[in-house]
C-alpha positions in Angstrom: 0.0 -0.1 -0.1 1.4 3.4 -1.0 1.2 6.3 1.5 -1.8 8.4 0.8 -0.8 11.8 -0.9 2.8 10.8 -0.6 2.9 13.1 -3.5 2.5 16.0 -1.6 4.8 15.3 1.2 6.3 18.9 2.9 9.6 18.4 5.2 8.9 22.2 5.5 12.1 23.6 7.5 12.4 20.6 9.9 16.0 19.7 8.2 17.3 23.1 8.5 16.1 24.0 11.8 16.4 20.5 13.8 17.4 17.2 12.1 20.6 18.2 10.5 21.4 21.2 12.9 24.3 20.6 15.0 23.3 23.5 17.1 19.9 22.2 18.0 19.8 20.9 21.6 18.0 18.1 20.7 18.3 17.4 16.9 22.1 17.9 16.9 22.4 13.7 17.9 20.5 13.4 14.7 22.7 15.7 13.2 25.9 14.1 14.0 24.7 10.8 12.9 23.3 12.0 9.4 26.8 13.2 9.2 29.0 10.5 10.5 26.8 7.6 8.7 25.7 9.4 5.1 27.6 12.4 5.0 24.7 14.6 5.0 24.8 18.0 6.4 22.9 21.4 5.5 25.5 21.8 3.0 24.2 19.0 1.1 20.7 18.1 2.4 19.2 18.1 -1.1 20.0 14.2 -0.9 17.8 13.6 2.1 15.3 15.8 1.0 15.0 13.8 -2.7 15.2 10.3 -0.7 12.3 11.4 1.8 10.3 12.8 -1.0 11.1 9.6 -3.2 10.2 7.6 -0.3 7.0 9.3 0.2 5.9 9.1 -3.2 7.1 5.1 -4.1 7.6 3.3 -0.8 5.2 1.4 0.6 3.3 2.3 4.0 2.8 -0.5 6.4 
């Protein structure tokens, strides 16, 4: 089953503000993990954005 309305997925500023922000009190741990494991930082966040949008459009929802 596909994610309903996956083509409308909107990340907003969550990556910049939280998930990839090494200065965020709670998000910094995620930012460090993304950088260490995947090499993804704010400078190349488009890689993660594209992967998340593709997963929302094409991936299977459980």
